[in-house]
C-alpha positions as CSV (number, residue, x, y, z in Angstrom):
1,X,20.2,120.2,102.9
2,X,18.4,116.8,102.5
3,X,16.0,116.5,99.6
4,X,12.4,116.7,100.8
5,X,9.4,115.4,98.9
6,X,8.2,119.0,98.6
7,X,11.3,119.6,96.5
8,X,10.8,116.4,94.5
9,X,7.1,116.8,93.7
10,X,6.1,119.4,91.2
11,X,2.3,119.8,90.5
12,X,-1.1,118.4,91.2
13,X,-2.0,115.3,89.3
14,X,-4.3,115.4,86.3
15,X,-7.9,115.2,87.3
16,X,-10.1,112.4,86.2
17,X,-7.4,109.8,86.4
18,X,-8.4,106.2,86.1
19,X,-7.8,103.4,88.6
20,X,-5.3,102.0,86.2
21,X,-3.3,105.2,86.3
22,X,-3.4,105.4,90.1
23,X,-1.6,102.1,90.4
24,X,1.5,103.9,89.1
25,X,1.2,107.6,89.2
26,X,-0.6,109.5,91.9
27,X,1.1,112.7,93.1
28,X,-0.4,114.7,95.9
29,X,-0.5,118.4,96.3
30,X,0.2,118.0,100.0
31,X,3.9,117.5,99.3
32,X,3.9,113.7,99.8
33,X,5.8,111.5,97.4
34,X,4.7,110.7,93.9
35,X,2.8,107.4,94.2
36,X,4.0,105.6,91.2
37,X,4.8,103.6,94.2
38,X,1.5,102.4,95.6
39,X,-0.5,99.5,94.2
40,X,-3.8,100.3,95.9
41,X,-5.6,103.0,97.8
42,X,-5.3,100.8,100.9
43,X,-1.5,100.9,100.6
44,X,-1.5,104.7,100.2
45,X,-3.4,105.1,103.5
46,X,-1.4,102.4,105.4
47,X,2.0,103.6,104.4
48,X,3.7,106.2,106.6
49,X,6.9,107.6,105.1
50,X,8.4,104.3,104.1
51,X,12.2,104.4,103.7
52,X,14.3,101.8,101.9
53,X,17.1,100.2,103.8
54,X,19.3,100.3,100.7
55,X,22.8,101.7,101.2
56,X,23.6,104.4,98.7
57,X,27.1,105.8,97.7
58,X,28.3,108.9,99.5
59,X,26.7,112.0,98.2
60,X,23.6,110.2,96.7
61,X,21.2,110.3,99.7
62,X,20.2,113.9,99.0
63,X,19.4,113.6,95.3
64,X,15.8,113.5,94.2
65,X,16.2,110.3,92.3
66,X,17.5,108.4,95.3
67,X,14.8,109.9,97.5
68,X,12.3,108.6,95.0
69,X,13.9,105.2,94.7
70,X,14.2,104.8,98.5
71,X,10.4,105.1,98.8
72,X,9.7,103.0,95.7
73,X,11.8,100.1,97.0
74,X,10.4,100.4,100.5
75,X,6.8,100.3,99.2
76,X,7.5,97.1,97.3
77,X,9.1,95.6,100.3
78,X,6.3,96.6,102.6
79,X,3.7,95.1,100.2
80,X,5.6,91.8,100.2
81,X,6.1,91.9,103.9
82,X,2.3,92.5,104.4
83,X,1.5,89.5,102.2
84,X,3.9,87.3,104.1
85,X,2.3,88.4,107.4
86,X,-1.2,87.7,106.0
87,X,-0.1,84.2,104.8
88,X,1.3,83.5,108.3
89,X,-2.1,84.1,109.9
90,X,-4.2,82.1,107.4
91,X,-5.3,78.6,108.3
92,X,-3.1,75.9,106.9
93,X,-5.8,74.2,104.9
94,X,-3.2,72.7,102.6
95,X,-1.8,70.7,105.5
96,X,-2.0,67.0,104.7
97,X,-4.3,67.9,101.8
98,X,-4.0,65.7,98.7
99,X,-3.6,67.2,95.2
100,X,-3.0,65.4,91.9
101,X,0.2,67.5,91.3
102,X,2.3,69.6,93.7
103,X,4.5,72.1,91.8
104,X,7.5,73.5,93.7
105,X,8.3,76.9,92.4
106,X,5.9,79.5,90.9
107,X,8.4,81.0,88.5
108,X,8.3,81.3,84.7
109,X,7.8,77.6,84.3
110,X,5.7,76.9,87.4
111,X,3.0,79.4,86.4
112,X,2.7,77.8,83.0
113,X,2.3,74.4,84.5
114,X,-0.3,75.4,87.1
115,X,-2.5,77.0,84.5
116,X,-2.2,74.3,81.8
117,X,-2.8,71.4,84.1
118,X,-5.8,72.9,85.8
119,X,-7.6,73.5,82.5
120,X,-9.0,70.1,83.2
121,X,-11.5,70.7,86.0
122,X,-10.9,67.2,87.4
123,X,-7.2,67.8,87.9
124,X,-6.0,69.5,91.1
125,X,-2.8,71.4,91.5
126,X,-1.0,73.0,94.5
127,X,1.6,75.6,93.5
128,X,4.2,76.5,96.2
129,X,6.2,79.7,95.8
130,X,8.9,80.7,98.2
131,X,8.3,84.4,97.6
132,X,5.3,86.6,97.2
133,X,2.9,87.9,94.5
134,X,4.4,90.0,91.6
135,X,4.2,93.6,92.8
136,X,2.6,96.1,90.5
137,X,5.8,98.2,90.3
138,X,7.6,95.4,88.5
139,X,5.2,96.0,85.5
140,X,7.0,99.3,84.7
141,X,9.7,98.3,82.2
142,X,12.2,101.0,83.1
143,X,12.2,99.8,86.8
144,X,14.0,96.5,86.1
145,X,17.3,97.5,87.8
146,X,15.4,99.1,90.8
147,X,13.4,96.0,91.5
148,X,16.6,94.0,92.0
149,X,17.1,96.1,95.1
150,X,13.8,94.9,96.6
151,X,12.8,91.8,98.6
152,X,11.5,90.2,95.3
153,X,15.0,88.7,94.9
154,X,17.5,86.8,97.0
155,X,21.1,87.6,96.3
156,X,23.3,84.5,96.1
157,X,27.0,85.2,96.2
158,X,29.0,82.6,94.4
159,X,32.2,81.1,95.8
160,X,35.3,83.3,95.0
161,X,37.3,82.2,91.9
162,X,40.5,83.7,90.7
163,X,39.3,83.7,87.0
164,X,36.1,85.7,87.3
165,X,34.2,88.4,89.2
166,X,37.4,90.0,90.5
167,X,38.0,87.0,92.7
168,X,35.3,87.9,95.2
169,X,32.3,86.0,93.9
170,X,29.5,87.0,91.6
171,X,26.1,88.1,92.7
172,X,23.2,86.1,91.4
173,X,19.8,87.9,91.8
174,X,17.6,84.9,92.2
175,X,13.9,85.7,91.8
176,X,11.6,85.2,94.8
177,X,8.2,86.1,93.4
178,X,5.4,84.6,91.4
179,X,6.4,84.7,87.7
180,X,10.1,84.2,88.7
181,X,12.5,85.7,86.2
182,X,9.7,86.7,83.9
183,X,8.5,89.2,86.6
184,X,12.0,90.8,87.0
185,X,14.1,90.2,83.9
186,X,14.9,92.5,80.9
187,X,11.8,91.0,79.1
188,X,13.8,90.1,75.9
189,X,11.9,87.5,73.8
190,X,14.6,85.4,72.2
191,X,14.0,81.8,71.2
192,X,17.7,81.2,70.2
193,X,19.1,79.2,67.4
194,X,17.5,76.2,65.7
195,X,20.8,74.5,66.1
196,X,20.4,74.6,69.9
197,X,17.3,72.4,69.8
198,X,18.5,70.1,67.2
199,X,21.5,69.4,69.4
200,X,19.2,68.8,72.3
201,X,17.4,66.1,70.2
202,X,20.8,64.5,69.4
203,X,22.0,64.6,73.0
204,X,18.8,63.1,74.4
205,X,18.1,60.7,71.6
206,X,14.6,62.2,71.3
207,X,13.7,63.9,68.1
208,X,10.7,65.6,69.7
209,X,13.1,68.2,71.2
210,X,14.3,69.2,67.6
211,X,13.6,72.7,66.5
212,X,10.8,71.9,64.1
213,X,9.0,70.0,66.9
214,X,9.3,72.7,69.6
215,X,8.2,75.6,67.4
216,X,4.5,74.7,68.0
217,X,5.1,75.2,71.8
218,X,6.7,78.6,71.3
219,X,3.7,79.5,69.2
220,X,1.2,78.2,71.7
221,X,2.6,80.5,74.3
222,X,2.9,83.6,72.1
223,X,0.4,86.4,71.6
224,X,2.4,88.6,69.3
225,X,0.9,92.1,69.1
226,X,2.7,93.2,66.0
227,X,0.6,92.4,62.9
228,X,3.6,92.1,60.6
229,X,5.4,89.6,62.8
230,X,2.3,87.7,63.7
231,X,1.4,87.3,60.1
232,X,4.4,85.0,59.7
233,X,2.4,82.0,61.0
234,X,5.2,79.5,60.3
235,X,7.0,80.9,63.4
236,X,4.5,83.1,65.2
237,X,1.1,83.3,66.8
238,X,-1.3,85.9,68.2
239,X,-3.4,83.6,70.2
240,X,-1.3,82.6,73.2
241,X,-1.3,84.0,76.8
242,X,2.2,85.6,76.7
243,X,2.1,89.1,75.2
244,X,5.1,89.9,72.9
245,X,5.6,93.3,71.4
246,X,8.0,96.1,70.6
247,X,8.5,98.5,73.5
248,X,6.6,101.8,72.8
249,X,9.7,103.9,73.4
250,X,13.1,103.8,71.8
251,X,15.9,106.1,73.0
252,X,17.2,108.3,70.1
253,X,20.7,106.8,70.6
254,X,19.4,103.3,69.6
255,X,19.5,103.9,65.8
256,X,22.9,105.5,66.2
257,X,24.3,102.4,67.8
258,X,22.6,100.2,65.2
259,X,24.3,102.2,62.5
260,X,27.6,101.8,64.2
261,X,27.1,98.0,64.3
262,X,26.2,97.9,60.7
263,X,29.3,99.9,59.8
264,X,31.3,97.3,61.8
265,X,30.0,94.7,59.4
266,X,26.9,93.3,61.1
267,X,23.7,92.7,59.1
268,X,20.3,94.0,60.3
269,X,17.6,91.6,61.3
270,X,14.0,92.5,62.0
271,X,12.9,89.2,63.7
272,X,15.5,87.0,65.5
273,X,12.7,84.5,66.2
274,X,12.1,83.3,62.7
275,X,14.3,82.0,59.9
276,X,17.6,83.2,61.5
277,X,19.1,84.9,64.5
278,X,22.4,86.4,63.4
279,X,22.7,90.2,63.1
280,X,21.9,93.4,65.0
281,X,18.3,94.0,66.0
282,X,15.8,95.6,68.3
283,X,14.3,92.6,70.1
284,X,10.7,92.2,70.8
285,X,9.9,91.8,74.5
286,X,7.3,90.2,76.8
287,X,5.4,93.4,77.1
288,X,2.0,94.8,76.2
289,X,1.0,98.5,76.0
290,X,4.0,99.7,77.9
291,X,3.8,97.1,80.7
292,X,5.7,93.9,81.5
293,X,3.9,90.7,80.7
294,X,5.1,87.9,83.0
295,X,3.9,84.3,83.1
296,X,2.1,85.2,86.3
297,X,0.1,87.9,84.5
298,X,-0.4,85.9,81.3
299,X,-1.1,82.4,82.6
300,X,-1.7,82.3,86.3
301,X,-3.4,85.5,87.5
302,X,-6.4,85.3,85.2
303,X,-7.1,81.8,86.5
304,X,-6.6,82.2,90.3
305,X,-10.3,81.6,90.8
306,X,-10.3,78.0,89.6
307,X,-11.5,75.8,92.4
308,X,-9.0,73.0,91.4
309,X,-6.0,75.4,91.8
310,X,-4.4,76.5,95.0
311,X,-1.4,78.9,95.1
312,X,0.5,79.2,98.4
313,X,3.1,82.0,98.6
314,X,6.0,82.2,101.1
315,X,6.1,78.4,101.1
316,X,9.6,77.0,100.8
317,X,10.1,73.4,100.0
318,X,12.4,71.6,102.4
319,X,12.3,68.2,100.8
320,X,10.4,65.8,98.6
321,X,8.9,62.8,100.5
322,X,9.2,59.3,99.2
323,X,7.6,56.0,100.1
324,X,9.3,53.6,102.5
325,X,11.2,50.7,101.0
326,X,9.0,48.3,102.8
327,X,5.9,49.8,101.2
328,X,6.8,49.1,97.6
329,X,7.3,46.0,95.5
330,X,10.7,44.4,95.4
331,X,12.9,46.1,92.9
332,X,10.5,49.0,92.4
333,X,12.1,52.5,92.4
334,X,11.1,55.0,95.2
335,X,8.0,57.0,94.5
336,X,7.5,60.7,95.4
337,X,4.5,61.0,97.7
338,X,4.5,64.8,98.3
339,X,6.4,67.8,99.5
340,X,7.4,69.0,102.9
341,X,7.5,72.8,103.1
342,X,8.0,75.6,105.5
343,X,5.0,78.1,105.4
344,X,5.0,81.8,106.0
345,X,4.8,81.3,109.8
346,X,7.8,79.0,109.8
347,X,5.7,75.9,110.4
348,X,6.5,72.7,108.6
349,X,3.7,71.5,106.4
350,X,3.1,68.5,104.1
351,X,1.2,68.4,100.8
352,X,0.5,65.0,99.2
353,X,0.8,64.5,95.4
354,X,-1.4,61.7,94.1
355,X,0.2,61.7,90.7
356,X,3.4,63.7,90.6
357,X,5.7,66.2,92.3
358,X,7.0,68.7,89.8
359,X,10.1,70.8,90.7
360,X,10.3,74.1,88.9
361,X,12.5,76.1,91.3
362,X,15.0,77.2,88.7
363,X,18.6,76.5,87.8
364,X,20.0,77.3,91.3
365,X,17.2,76.0,93.5
366,X,15.9,73.0,91.7
367,X,19.1,71.0,92.3
368,X,19.1,72.2,95.9
369,X,15.6,70.8,96.4
370,X,16.7,67.4,94.9
371,X,19.8,67.3,97.0
372,X,17.8,68.0,100.2
373,X,15.5,65.2,99.2
374,X,18.3,62.6,98.9
375,X,18.7,62.8,95.1
376,X,22.3,63.5,94.0
377,X,25.8,62.2,94.3
378,X,25.6,59.6,97.0
379,X,29.0,60.4,98.6
380,X,28.1,64.1,99.0
381,X,24.8,63.3,100.5
382,X,26.3,60.8,103.0
383,X,28.8,63.4,104.1
384,X,25.8,65.7,105.0
385,X,23.9,62.8,106.7
386,X,21.1,63.0,104.1
387,X,19.6,59.6,103.5
388,X,20.3,58.6,99.8
389,X,17.1,58.0,97.9
390,X,18.8,57.7,94.5
391,X,22.5,58.1,93.5
392,X,22.3,60.8,90.7
393,X,25.8,62.2,90.2
394,X,24.7,64.9,87.8
395,X,22.5,66.8,90.2
396,X,24.0,70.3,90.6
397,X,26.7,69.7,88.0
398,X,27.0,71.2,84.5
399,X,25.9,74.7,85.6
400,X,26.0,77.0,82.6
401,X,25.4,80.7,82.3
402,X,26.1,83.6,79.9
403,X,28.7,85.9,81.5
404,X,28.4,89.6,80.6
405,X,31.5,91.8,80.6
406,X,31.5,95.5,81.6
407,X,34.2,98.1,80.8
408,X,33.3,99.6,77.4
409,X,31.0,102.5,77.6
410,X,30.1,105.7,75.8
411,X,29.3,109.1,77.2
412,X,26.1,110.7,76.1
413,X,25.4,114.4,76.9
414,X,22.3,116.6,76.6
415,X,20.1,117.1,74.6
416,X,20.5,113.5,73.4
417,X,20.7,112.2,77.0
418,X,18.9,114.3,79.6
419,X,19.0,113.0,83.2
420,X,17.6,115.9,85.2
421,X,14.8,115.4,87.7
422,X,12.4,117.6,85.8
423,X,12.6,115.3,82.8
424,X,11.9,112.3,85.0
425,X,8.9,114.0,86.5
426,X,7.5,114.6,83.1
427,X,8.1,110.9,82.3
428,X,6.0,109.9,85.3
429,X,3.1,112.0,84.0
430,X,3.5,110.6,80.5
431,X,3.6,107.0,81.7
432,X,0.6,107.6,84.0
433,X,-1.4,109.1,81.2
434,X,-0.8,106.7,78.3
435,X,2.0,104.2,79.2
436,X,4.4,106.0,76.8
437,X,7.8,107.6,77.2
438,X,11.1,106.4,78.7
439,X,9.3,104.4,81.5
440,X,7.6,102.2,79.0
441,X,10.9,100.7,77.9
442,X,13.9,99.1,79.6
443,X,16.4,101.6,78.3
444,X,18.7,100.1,75.7
445,X,18.3,96.5,76.8
446,X,16.0,96.0,73.8
447,X,19.0,96.5,71.5
448,X,21.1,93.4,70.7
449,X,23.4,91.7,68.2
450,X,23.9,88.0,67.7
451,X,27.3,87.1,66.2
452,X,29.2,84.0,65.2
453,X,32.9,84.8,65.7
454,X,35.8,83.3,63.8
455,X,36.7,81.4,66.9
456,X,33.8,79.0,66.3
457,X,34.5,76.2,63.9
458,X,32.4,76.4,60.7
459,X,29.2,74.4,60.5
460,X,29.2,71.1,58.6
461,X,29.5,71.4,54.8
462,X,26.3,72.6,53.3
463,X,24.8,73.6,56.7
464,X,23.7,77.2,57.1
465,X,25.6,79.6,59.4
466,X,23.0,80.0,62.2
467,X,24.3,79.5,65.7
468,X,25.9,82.6,67.4
469,X,28.5,82.3,70.1
470,X,28.5,86.0,71.0
471,X,25.7,88.4,72.0
472,X,26.2,92.1,72.3
473,X,24.0,93.6,75.0
474,X,23.5,97.2,76.1
475,X,22.8,98.7,79.5
476,X,23.0,102.2,80.9
477,X,23.9,104.3,83.9
478,X,24.1,107.9,85.2
479,X,27.3,109.7,86.2
480,X,27.1,113.2,87.7
481,X,29.6,116.0,87.2
482,X,31.7,114.8,90.1
483,X,32.1,111.3,88.7
484,X,29.6,109.8,91.2
485,X,27.4,106.9,90.2
486,X,24.5,106.4,92.5
487,X,23.4,103.3,90.6
488,X,25.4,100.7,88.8
489,X,22.7,100.6,86.1
490,X,19.8,102.8,85.3
491,X,17.4,101.9,82.5
492,X,15.1,104.9,82.9
493,X,17.3,107.9,82.0
494,X,21.0,107.7,81.5
495,X,24.1,109.5,80.2
496,X,26.3,106.4,79.8
497,X,25.8,103.6,77.3
498,X,27.4,100.3,78.3
499,X,28.4,97.8,75.6
500,X,28.2,94.3,77.2
501,X,29.4,91.3,75.3
502,X,28.0,87.9,76.5
503,X,29.5,84.5,75.8
504,X,26.6,82.5,74.4
505,X,27.9,79.0,74.2
506,X,30.3,78.7,77.2
507,X,32.6,75.8,77.6
508,X,33.1,76.6,81.2
509,X,31.0,74.8,83.8
510,X,30.0,75.4,87.4
511,X,28.3,73.6,90.2
512,X,25.5,73.9,92.8
513,X,26.1,72.2,96.2
514,X,24.5,72.2,99.6
515,X,26.0,74.3,102.3
516,X,27.2,71.8,105.0
517,X,26.6,74.3,107.8
518,X,23.1,75.3,106.6
519,X,21.8,72.9,103.9
520,X,18.4,74.8,103.8
521,X,20.1,78.1,103.4
522,X,21.7,79.6,100.3
523,X,23.4,76.8,98.2
524,X,27.1,77.0,97.5
525,X,27.5,78.0,93.8
526,X,30.7,77.8,91.8
527,X,29.8,79.8,88.7
528,X,32.9,78.8,86.7
529,X,33.1,81.7,84.3
530,X,36.3,81.6,82.1
531,X,37.6,78.4,83.6
532,X,37.6,76.3,80.4
533,X,41.0,74.8,79.7
534,X,41.6,76.5,76.3
535,X,40.3,80.0,77.2
536,X,37.7,79.8,74.5
537,X,35.1,81.7,76.6
538,X,37.7,84.4,77.4
539,X,38.6,84.9,73.8
540,X,34.9,85.2,72.8
541,X,34.5,87.9,75.4
542,X,37.6,89.7,74.1
543,X,36.1,89.6,70.5
544,X,33.0,91.3,71.9
545,X,34.9,94.0,73.8
546,X,37.0,94.7,70.6
547,X,33.8,95.2,68.7
548,X,32.4,97.5,71.3
549,X,35.4,99.7,71.0
550,X,35.2,99.7,67.2
551,X,31.8,101.3,67.4
552,X,33.6,104.5,68.3
553,X,34.4,105.5,64.8
554,X,30.6,105.9,64.0
555,X,29.3,107.0,67.4
556,X,31.7,109.9,67.9
557,X,30.0,111.6,64.9
558,X,26.9,111.8,67.1
559,X,28.8,113.0,70.2
560,X,28.9,109.6,71.8
561,X,32.4,109.5,73.1
562,X,34.2,106.4,74.3
563,X,34.6,106.9,78.0
564,X,38.1,107.2,79.5
565,X,36.8,107.0,83.0
566,X,38.7,104.1,84.7
567,X,36.0,103.6,87.3
568,X,34.2,100.7,85.6
569,X,37.5,99.0,84.9
570,X,39.6,100.2,87.8
571,X,41.4,96.9,88.3
572,X,42.6,97.1,84.7
573,X,43.5,100.8,84.5
574,X,47.3,100.1,84.5
575,X,47.0,98.4,81.1
576,X,46.7,99.9,77.6
577,X,43.0,100.1,76.9
578,X,43.4,98.8,73.4
579,X,45.5,95.8,74.4
580,X,44.2,92.2,74.6
581,X,45.7,92.1,78.1
582,X,43.4,94.9,79.1
583,X,40.3,93.3,77.6
584,X,41.1,89.9,79.2
585,X,41.5,91.7,82.5
586,X,38.0,93.3,82.1
587,X,36.6,89.8,81.5
588,X,38.2,88.4,84.6
589,X,37.3,91.4,86.9
590,X,34.2,93.1,85.5
591,X,32.0,90.2,84.5
592,X,28.6,89.4,85.9
593,X,25.6,87.1,85.3
594,X,23.1,87.5,82.5
595,X,20.6,85.6,84.7
596,X,20.7,82.5,82.5
597,X,21.9,79.9,85.0
598,X,20.7,76.5,83.7
599,X,21.6,72.9,83.0
600,X,22.0,71.7,86.6
601,X,19.4,68.9,86.3
602,X,20.0,68.3,82.6
603,X,18.1,65.8,80.5
604,X,19.8,63.0,78.6
605,X,19.6,59.4,77.4
606,X,18.7,56.6,79.7
607,X,22.3,55.3,79.6
608,X,23.8,58.7,80.4
609,X,24.9,58.4,84.1
610,X,25.2,62.2,84.5
611,X,21.7,62.9,83.2
612,X,19.2,63.8,86.0
613,X,16.0,63.6,84.0
614,X,15.0,61.6,80.9
615,X,13.7,63.3,77.7
616,X,10.2,63.3,79.3
617,X,11.7,65.3,82.2
618,X,11.1,62.5,84.7
619,X,13.8,62.2,87.3
620,X,15.8,59.0,86.8
621,X,15.8,56.1,89.3
622,X,12.6,57.3,91.0
623,X,8.9,57.5,90.2
624,X,6.4,60.3,90.4
625,X,8.9,63.2,90.1
626,X,9.6,65.6,87.3
627,X,11.8,68.7,86.8
628,X,10.5,71.4,84.5
629,X,12.6,74.6,84.2
630,X,15.8,75.9,82.7
631,X,17.8,73.4,84.8
632,X,16.8,70.5,82.4
633,X,18.5,72.1,79.4
634,X,21.3,69.8,78.2
635,X,23.2,73.0,77.1
636,X,22.2,76.6,77.5
637,X,20.5,78.2,74.5
638,X,22.2,80.8,72.4
639,X,20.3,83.8,73.8
640,X,18.0,84.9,76.5
641,X,16.4,81.9,78.3
642,X,12.9,83.1,79.3
643,X,11.2,82.1,76.1
644,X,12.9,78.7,75.9
645,X,12.0,78.0,79.6
646,X,8.3,78.8,78.8
647,X,8.5,76.5,75.8
648,X,9.8,73.7,78.0
649,X,6.9,74.2,80.4
650,X,4.4,74.2,77.6
651,X,5.8,70.9,76.3
652,X,6.1,69.4,79.7
653,X,2.4,70.1,80.3
654,X,1.6,67.9,77.3
655,X,4.0,65.2,78.5
656,X,2.4,65.2,81.9
657,X,-1.2,65.1,80.6
658,X,-0.2,62.3,78.1
659,X,1.3,60.2,80.9
660,X,-1.7,60.5,83.1
661,X,-4.5,60.4,80.5
662,X,-5.5,64.0,81.2
663,X,-7.3,65.7,78.3
664,X,-5.3,68.4,76.5
665,X,-7.6,71.4,76.2
């Protein structure tokens, strides 16, 4: 019999709930679904039995959790669709309007730029975002994997390669929402190694990118809510707009896994964002009081009322406009004049930039915007009949990402791991009442280890051992008694703990190119995992998988048993699980993206032909155009990329204000 909401609901809500609670938990005694789903009373009255279009594995449709998630996802989608329809009916008052700056992309970096630049009341900014406003439901930390099934993301499938993702292409969940990745990611606040930034300074010839010189920008962004961490003023601050804290809930299996890692030889580290990074740790996250804290919430949302700031959602940039050759002095480079974009109604609009166009569309879409605008490898552009504005061979090249590898997991049984629906209902009550309990954390993603393997050459004589090449991550899922998994990952409640090694300093490279049949559609991405000539990346992944299996000697004492289920590694089940061949097979067939695609518009020295931007992030060979996001990284950082991207935006805001004589306030 199909699950009904009468079966899923359990009791009337607590009386006297606040408006804050009703945004997340509002169960009705009439048998309607628990409205952790609705973001406003208006939504509750307008919605009529929304149902998600997500396809679930056989046997899952009738479970209470899937019934709940179907409504949750449908409500998020309906809210985004409603916003898009509203935008389509609004007057296009940004048409032919002039702004000082037009920012393309309202992601992690774009929100920072829009807020920082409009602090000066005389500076006007238009922020264009191809998606909608961050839904309230994304604020719930445990919902991270559910939100990836919503319309807040676009799924880009990479081109098939024999050496990764089982030869069928990897799925990249590219954000399509204000706040970008900071509104949807695992919230881990990791600045990475000091060596990363010192190498940036060396590669660009600009010492201002060195670690000691970027720390002030990390601190300017940070509002650390832990008094012990914040007290370390050399590295931390409690005065910025980006909330950083420990998640309120830690699953009881977390200290068990930490013990297993220590027994495997790893040191413990309280703070990976201070003196060093190596060791096992529980990572602070971009959260506050049990809720996600994105750059939209921290920077942009509080300042939406500024008269010099305009934000247009569901606005997709189609190209950057440049002056005509006849309108500029002889020998003068082309100048960006503005942005052509498609609005929510599908109409083509133009916004003029008096000072600069700033592209902050992310590691996949920033190169796409440049290519559509005639900036890129001249030969490729000519083949697509796109007029060449500037021959920049490096646009879309040098794609880097951190591949994660699945296949090592531990079974966790009650009472340590309860996954029944009654427990989840109690979680909804607890979270609604005080933002505590399992919903206030993203499962075991807060647990990590940063390791330097023996595959990496030692640092120069006298230099400290700082830069890791391997990160151990952890995710979770639920498997029922029949071996069915309704979700690939579940960070709310779970009975499987996945150990996921990630290659932190990959030598493999990918590309982003335009699709010749639909240049404005999804770009063609070659992810390149495990394609480096000497198999360095593959061997690092194997080291991580071997470590994951070694945890068994400690974890089995707590009833956490290394799973023998071949399902997560079915393409490798014919091989001995302890063999290197098996682990290499896992890396090739069970890898996926850590969401850290970057370096596709990398910065470099003026004489570096493959550099897209200079150290001030200005696009080479043109004027009035800058790129500010993870795509400008010369090499991907040794850890999660959200904090470094925000740092880049903070620093860029100063560079922009310096270049245009805007007061830094």
